[in-house]
PALUMVEX-987283 format. One line per 2 residues: number of its first residue (from 1); their letters; for each residue x, y, z of C-alpha. Coordinates in Angstrom, 3 decimals. Layout:
NUM = A = X:Y:Z; ...
***
This chain:
1 = MS = 0.000:0.000:0.000; 1.386:3.459:-0.944
3 = QE = 1.206:5.108:2.470; 4.624:6.518:3.299
5 = LP = 5.048:10.258:3.039; 8.273:11.682:1.592
7 = SF = 10.901:11.506:4.324; 11.045:15.287:4.729
9 = LA = 7.298:15.735:5.370; 5.225:14.897:8.437
11 = PE = 1.384:14.731:8.339; 1.067:17.850:10.462
13 = EV = 3.355:19.724:8.060; 1.188:18.702:5.134
15 = TA = -1.870:20.124:6.874; -0.104:23.333:7.876
17 = IA = 1.320:23.961:4.410; -2.016:23.294:2.739
19 = EQ = -3.813:25.642:5.126; -1.282:28.447:4.675
21 = FG = -0.568:28.216:0.949; -3.526:26.299:-0.483
23 = TP = -3.376:23.357:-2.860; -1.975:22.193:-5.127
25 = VF = 1.444:23.253:-3.883; 4.943:21.991:-4.548
27 = VY = 7.172:21.450:-1.519; 10.956:21.239:-1.898
29 = DK = 13.397:20.181:0.785; 16.700:22.048:0.981
31 = AT = 18.395:19.365:3.087; 17.722:16.755:0.398
33 = LR = 18.942:19.107:-2.329; 22.204:19.718:-0.483
35 = HQ = 22.674:16.023:0.224; 22.251:15.133:-3.436
37 = AD = 24.661:17.876:-4.457; 27.264:16.503:-2.050
39 = EA = 26.727:12.990:-3.422; 27.258:14.177:-6.988
41 = LA = 30.353:16.163:-6.036; 31.848:12.973:-4.538
43 = FS = 31.733:11.204:-7.926; 35.112:9.581:-8.623
45 = AP = 37.189:11.559:-11.127; 40.973:11.101:-10.896
47 = YG = 41.824:14.186:-12.980; 39.200:16.655:-11.848
49 = LT = 35.415:16.860:-11.748; 32.788:19.413:-12.718
51 = VR = 29.180:18.766:-11.725; 26.732:20.584:-13.987
53 = YA = 23.135:20.625:-12.817; 20.805:19.961:-15.768
55 = MK = 18.584:22.890:-14.903; 15.775:21.760:-17.218
57 = AN = 14.859:19.361:-14.390; 13.773:22.312:-12.242
59 = PN = 15.028:25.862:-12.908; 13.512:27.601:-9.874
61 = KH = 15.960:30.269:-8.722; 15.952:29.036:-5.122
63 = IL = 16.976:25.562:-6.268; 19.676:27.056:-8.498
65 = DT = 20.879:29.116:-5.523; 21.125:25.977:-3.387
67 = FQ = 23.296:24.209:-5.938; 25.466:27.257:-6.593
69 = EA = 26.154:27.471:-2.857; 27.278:23.834:-2.955
71 = GV = 29.713:24.380:-5.852; 27.596:22.967:-8.673
73 = VV = 27.476:24.751:-12.041; 24.914:24.626:-14.860
75 = DA = 24.003:22.733:-18.008; 21.494:24.760:-20.039
77 = SS = 19.307:23.183:-22.719; 18.415:26.440:-24.453
79 = GY = 19.565:30.004:-24.750; 16.674:30.974:-22.524
81 = EA = 17.903:28.651:-19.788; 21.383:30.159:-20.097
83 = ER = 19.902:33.630:-19.641; 17.909:32.365:-16.675
85 = AL = 21.074:30.995:-15.080; 22.804:34.354:-15.614
87 = LA = 19.883:36.124:-13.950; 20.158:33.649:-11.054
89 = GF = 23.744:34.802:-10.488; 25.877:32.180:-12.210
91 = DP = 29.041:33.413:-13.899; 28.966:32.966:-17.695
93 = ED = 31.895:30.537:-17.631; 29.884:28.300:-15.277
95 = IL = 27.153:27.790:-17.890; 27.322:25.248:-20.712
97 = IT = 24.714:25.228:-23.501; 23.813:21.913:-25.129
99 = SQ = 20.659:22.566:-27.101; 18.506:20.812:-29.685
101 = EL = 17.819:24.215:-31.232; 20.648:26.620:-32.005
103 = PK = 19.973:29.550:-29.643; 18.982:32.708:-31.474
105 = NL = 21.069:34.730:-29.006; 24.103:32.402:-29.188
107 = EE = 26.554:35.093:-30.282; 25.575:37.351:-27.396
109 = LI = 25.925:34.498:-24.892; 29.284:33.332:-26.264
111 = EK = 30.636:36.875:-26.144; 29.660:36.995:-22.464
113 = GV = 31.711:33.838:-21.832; 29.052:31.109:-21.832
115 = EF = 30.394:27.761:-23.099; 28.847:25.824:-25.965
117 = DA = 28.711:22.242:-27.198; 27.572:21.769:-30.793
119 = CS = 24.881:19.102:-30.959; 24.776:18.749:-34.760
121 = LH = 27.007:19.344:-37.753; 24.862:22.362:-38.629
123 = QL = 25.396:23.818:-35.160; 29.146:23.247:-35.378
125 = ET = 29.413:24.912:-38.791; 27.251:27.854:-37.704
127 = YG = 29.406:28.310:-34.621; 32.561:28.112:-36.717
129 = KS = 31.353:30.862:-39.054; 30.667:33.171:-36.106
131 = FP = 33.647:32.261:-33.921; 36.522:30.973:-36.060
133 = GT = 39.742:30.184:-34.243; 38.078:29.402:-30.924
135 = TV = 37.510:26.324:-28.760; 34.190:24.492:-28.790
137 = GV = 32.732:21.199:-27.574; 30.844:18.599:-29.573
139 = RI = 28.072:16.332:-28.403; 28.375:12.895:-29.978
141 = NP = 25.777:10.154:-30.081; 27.981:7.123:-29.299
143 = GL = 25.475:4.639:-30.696; 24.501:3.355:-27.259
145 = GS = 21.581:4.248:-25.037; 19.923:3.210:-21.808
147 = GH = 16.522:3.997:-20.347; 13.091:2.548:-19.666
149 = SN = 11.610:3.909:-22.914; 12.580:5.676:-26.134
151 = KT = 11.312:8.872:-24.515; 14.016:8.750:-21.821
153 = NV = 16.744:7.190:-23.941; 18.950:9.919:-25.440
155 = GG = 21.594:7.770:-27.106; 21.596:5.215:-29.897
157 = PA = 20.001:5.092:-33.373; 16.526:6.035:-32.078
159 = SS = 17.819:9.317:-30.625; 18.258:12.664:-32.396
161 = FG = 20.592:13.990:-29.708; 24.156:14.696:-30.754
163 = IW = 26.274:14.067:-33.841; 26.138:10.433:-34.944
165 = HE = 29.420:8.739:-34.090; 30.105:7.748:-37.687
167 = HT = 30.338:11.422:-38.708; 33.622:12.092:-36.888
169 = DR = 35.442:12.848:-40.165; 32.975:15.611:-40.906
171 = IH = 33.595:17.141:-37.461; 37.313:17.255:-38.282
173 = EI = 36.608:18.860:-41.650; 34.469:21.617:-40.150
175 = AE = 36.985:22.204:-37.358; 39.802:22.538:-39.889
177 = QY = 37.761:24.807:-42.136; 37.085:27.288:-39.329
179 = DL = 40.259:26.719:-37.283; 38.238:25.360:-34.358
181 = TI = 39.755:23.478:-31.446; 37.564:20.646:-30.173
183 = GR = 38.086:20.909:-26.420; 35.245:18.824:-25.060
185 = VH = 33.553:15.597:-26.090; 30.033:15.295:-24.695
187 = TH = 28.015:12.087:-24.708; 24.785:11.068:-22.966
189 = IG = 23.216:7.625:-22.805; 19.996:8.393:-20.904
191 = SG = 18.423:7.216:-17.690; 20.010:3.968:-16.587
193 = AD = 21.283:2.240:-13.449; 23.447:-0.509:-14.940
195 = PA = 27.171:0.097:-14.184; 28.106:-2.152:-17.102
197 = IW = 26.289:0.211:-19.484; 28.115:3.165:-17.962
199 = AK = 31.460:1.373:-18.291; 30.779:0.641:-21.951
201 = AA = 29.617:4.211:-22.566; 32.771:5.572:-20.919
203 = QL = 34.929:3.389:-23.144; 33.041:4.421:-26.281
205 = SL = 33.236:8.070:-25.248; 36.975:7.848:-24.617
207 = DH = 37.385:6.345:-28.065; 35.983:9.621:-29.388
209 = VR = 38.271:11.597:-27.087; 41.129:9.643:-28.647
211 = AF = 40.049:10.899:-32.070; 40.418:14.546:-30.976
213 = PD = 43.926:15.194:-29.622; 43.061:18.618:-28.170
215 = VT = 40.161:17.416:-26.031; 40.792:17.969:-22.324
217 = TL = 37.263:17.336:-20.993; 34.825:14.443:-21.289
219 = NL = 31.198:15.187:-20.405; 29.245:11.981:-19.778
221 = GG = 25.936:13.794:-19.350; 23.374:12.718:-16.784
223 = GF = 20.978:9.837:-16.716; 21.529:8.718:-13.124
225 = KV = 18.331:6.762:-12.549; 16.489:7.662:-9.350
227 = AR = 14.031:5.283:-7.684; 10.835:7.130:-6.975
229 = MD = 8.912:3.910:-6.271; 9.877:1.128:-3.877
231 = HE = 10.266:-1.409:-6.684; 12.583:0.803:-8.760
233 = VS = 16.381:0.672:-8.644; 18.515:3.785:-8.264
235 = TD = 21.889:4.267:-9.857; 24.647:3.550:-7.333
237 = IG = 26.664:6.656:-8.081; 29.634:5.322:-6.134
239 = VV = 29.810:2.160:-8.236; 29.317:4.074:-11.479
241 = GK = 31.985:6.563:-10.434; 34.436:3.770:-9.792
243 = VV = 34.011:2.148:-13.213; 34.257:5.519:-14.965
245 = AE = 37.368:6.450:-12.967; 39.002:3.165:-13.929
247 = SL = 38.338:3.919:-17.590; 39.875:7.392:-17.263
249 = EE = 42.961:5.967:-15.543; 43.427:3.291:-18.190
251 = FC = 43.088:5.933:-20.898; 45.745:8.061:-19.176
253 = EE = 48.139:5.122:-18.942; 47.686:4.501:-22.655
255 = TE = 47.767:8.083:-23.946; 49.310:10.168:-21.118
257 = RR = 46.224:12.413:-21.340; 44.608:13.368:-18.024
259 = IH = 40.981:13.953:-18.969; 38.806:16.179:-16.804
261 = LE = 35.342:14.706:-16.190; 31.985:16.455:-16.272
263 = IE = 28.632:14.957:-15.279; 25.195:16.514:-15.678
265 = PG = 22.750:15.086:-13.134; 19.258:16.510:-13.186
267 = TF = 16.789:13.954:-11.862; 19.406:12.682:-9.407
269 = MV = 19.693:16.124:-7.840; 16.059:17.069:-7.357
271 = AN = 13.577:14.233:-7.983; 13.071:13.042:-4.414
273 = AG = 13.552:16.517:-2.964; 10.054:17.484:-4.097
275 = AL = 6.468:16.593:-3.210; 3.132:17.854:-4.481
277 = IT = 0.338:18.377:-1.979; -3.090:18.023:-3.601
279 = TV = -6.645:17.854:-2.344; -9.138:15.130:-3.235
281 = AD = -11.732:17.174:-5.113; -14.157:14.401:-6.006
283 = KV = -14.793:10.649:-5.990; -16.650:8.687:-8.673
285 = DT = -17.039:5.040:-9.582; -17.983:3.025:-12.647
287 = GE = -19.822:0.186:-10.957; -18.819:-3.173:-9.555
289 = EG = -16.932:-4.204:-12.692; -15.281:-0.805:-13.107
291 = YE = -13.058:1.461:-11.042; -13.198:3.799:-8.086
293 = FL = -11.622:7.129:-9.048; -10.048:9.833:-6.940
295 = KV = -10.025:13.218:-8.656; -7.429:15.623:-7.281
297 = DS = -7.056:19.386:-7.784; -3.886:18.933:-9.814
299 = GM = -2.816:16.708:-12.683; -1.029:17.098:-16.008
301 = TD = -0.911:20.848:-15.391; 1.698:20.069:-12.719
303 = IL = 2.886:16.518:-13.351; 2.912:15.328:-16.940
305 = RP = 5.303:12.377:-16.624; 2.601:9.714:-16.030
307 = SL = 0.546:10.913:-19.012; 3.620:11.277:-21.208
309 = YG = 5.295:7.903:-20.714; 3.640:5.976:-17.933
311 = AQ = 5.997:7.191:-15.214; 5.251:6.147:-11.646
313 = HP = 5.084:8.376:-8.564; 4.437:7.367:-4.947
315 = MT = 1.160:8.582:-3.441; -0.128:8.912:0.078
317 = VV = -3.529:9.917:1.452; -3.338:11.962:4.649
319 = NE = -6.245:11.733:7.065; -6.974:10.549:10.585
321 = RS = -9.279:7.712:9.652; -8.370:4.037:9.762
323 = EN = -10.747:2.502:7.240; -9.708:-0.420:5.105
325 = PT = -7.279:0.366:2.274; -8.954:0.885:-1.098
327 = DY = -7.827:0.420:-4.699; -8.153:3.713:-6.568
329 = VV = -7.394:5.082:-9.992; -6.068:8.599:-9.408
331 = VG = -6.806:11.196:-12.088; -6.200:14.896:-12.511
333 = HC = -8.482:17.888:-12.823; -8.166:18.435:-16.575
335 = CE = -11.011:17.682:-18.943; -8.739:15.201:-20.685
337 = SG = -8.886:11.409:-20.575; -5.089:11.357:-20.664
339 = DL = -4.846:13.192:-17.337; -4.064:9.941:-15.567
341 = LT = -1.782:9.856:-12.522; -1.795:6.075:-12.010
343 = PV = -1.066:4.497:-15.399; 0.338:1.031:-15.926
345 = PG = 4.134:1.360:-15.643; 5.492:2.409:-19.015
347 = DA = 2.023:2.471:-20.585; 0.501:5.924:-20.379
349 = ES = -2.793:4.829:-21.931; -3.746:2.006:-19.535
351 = LA = -5.275:2.454:-16.087; -3.746:0.953:-12.976
353 = TR = -5.033:1.095:-9.412; -3.154:2.130:-6.299
355 = TL = -3.936:0.729:-2.879; -4.330:3.790:-0.657
357 = QQ = -5.765:4.756:2.678; -9.494:5.144:2.138
359 = AE = -10.022:8.737:1.070; -12.842:11.235:1.227
361 = IG = -13.401:14.515:-0.548; -11.285:17.165:1.141
363 = DH = -8.458:14.815:2.182; -4.934:15.592:1.045
365 = LI = -3.162:13.286:-1.381; 0.618:13.672:-1.541
367 = IG = 2.517:12.810:-4.718; 6.214:12.141:-4.172
369 = GV = 9.253:12.268:-6.426; 8.107:15.428:-8.209
371 = GA = 11.241:17.553:-7.810; 12.398:16.829:-11.364
373 = YC = 10.529:17.345:-14.640; 7.226:18.267:-13.031
375 = AS = 7.037:21.987:-12.259; 9.319:22.551:-15.263
377 = MN = 7.610:20.150:-17.691; 3.833:20.153:-17.651
379 = AH = 0.668:21.250:-19.422; 0.519:24.507:-17.481
381 = GY = -2.330:26.676:-18.725; -4.424:23.828:-20.113
383 = NS = -8.098:24.337:-19.206; -6.767:27.750:-18.095
385 = FP = -5.545:26.360:-14.792; -2.968:28.828:-13.418
387 = ET = 0.556:28.017:-12.324; 0.957:26.183:-9.009
389 = AA = 2.668:27.730:-5.999; 5.844:26.321:-4.442
391 = VM = 7.464:26.415:-1.022; 10.865:25.454:0.361
393 = KH = 11.524:23.649:3.614; 14.777:25.065:4.962
395 = LD = 17.477:23.393:7.027; 15.947:24.757:10.233
397 = GS = 12.523:23.342:9.340; 10.959:26.677:8.430
399 = IT = 8.789:26.955:5.332; 8.879:29.881:2.916
401 = QI = 7.155:30.467:-0.399; 9.461:30.417:-3.441
403 = AA = 6.898:30.650:-6.256; 3.593:32.489:-6.155
405 = RG = 0.366:30.912:-7.312; -0.554:32.008:-10.812
407 = TL = -3.659:33.883:-11.832; -5.981:33.921:-14.820
409 = QA = -4.765:37.456:-15.500; -1.194:36.158:-15.809
411 = LL = -2.333:33.595:-18.387; -4.011:36.354:-20.406
413 = KN = -1.258:38.978:-20.248; 0.247:38.189:-23.655
415 = EL = -3.049:38.125:-25.535; -3.487:41.159:-27.771
417 = A = -6.647:43.254:-27.767
***
């Protein structure tokens, strides 16, 4: 039965937060954020380590501040994210852009000192035309990927991310044409927990480093799987670090090149540092042969992962009753059949039940593991639901608001008369 609250929340805190700030409301825990940052910074790297937070996971300024205080820098997935990191106080040289779309303001950002990895041959050539004679990184698809679905797998032939590994000769041609120095090789295999996959990816990535004699940095991306549910397996970052470090040491013995390592955790840093407090808004059933549904005052407007690819999140009903546990299908508040919060694992279109404390309208239902790719990746504005508020639990236990609740007026502000 899904009954355990996130470790940083007690039932009385849930009630107090809901009463003060309303629901739905995101709650983030600073102690968990700092702990995860420290774990990432302990990753084994014999010749130096840079931890870049993949800010697309959750770009709230207060979360960025927490990681900057810890010594973590930034991976930005767009020019807009790079600007957001600058506004949050990061130095330009602490920001790396790796973007599917070539930022329209790339020249301005590069001139400020932001770093850039070309993610396609077109991007590399465009960069070369604007900045000949400079150093740039390249993101390479090594032909290998790992993840629970094609939607979380960002390496291999089914992925559009990076320059396909068989196009290395073309990278050299463009670099020579524009007098570019390739200083970083960047690869990313996706969300996986298997150390053997990481070891193979490190070896493949170092093969590409070998092909570029001026490379001093290898960026292995993120993809450190985090267990949100009890049955899921987290990446053992210590074990992965060890196998990657061994690969770097062997490469150094062979080539006498001491390669600096970068990693880009996103989910690992924030996933289990966040919870979403919702209220049960309604209950309906579809008869003895059907389902009993809980409708909450949130949904795909805050947490799209279940609807997008059947992702699983822990859930807990908070009340003082002790009735028998009940099997529920939990759905969101959108007028959309796809607004399903309890899909079959990996199958966003099929309903699954969760065994929860028997709930009544007005009870609070807590969704865990929402720190990553929820507030930052959702259907905000659908059905004209405004943006959800957020609070931070600080190291001393105090709670402060870090994002205001949206309004209908805010949704309308860009509409022209």
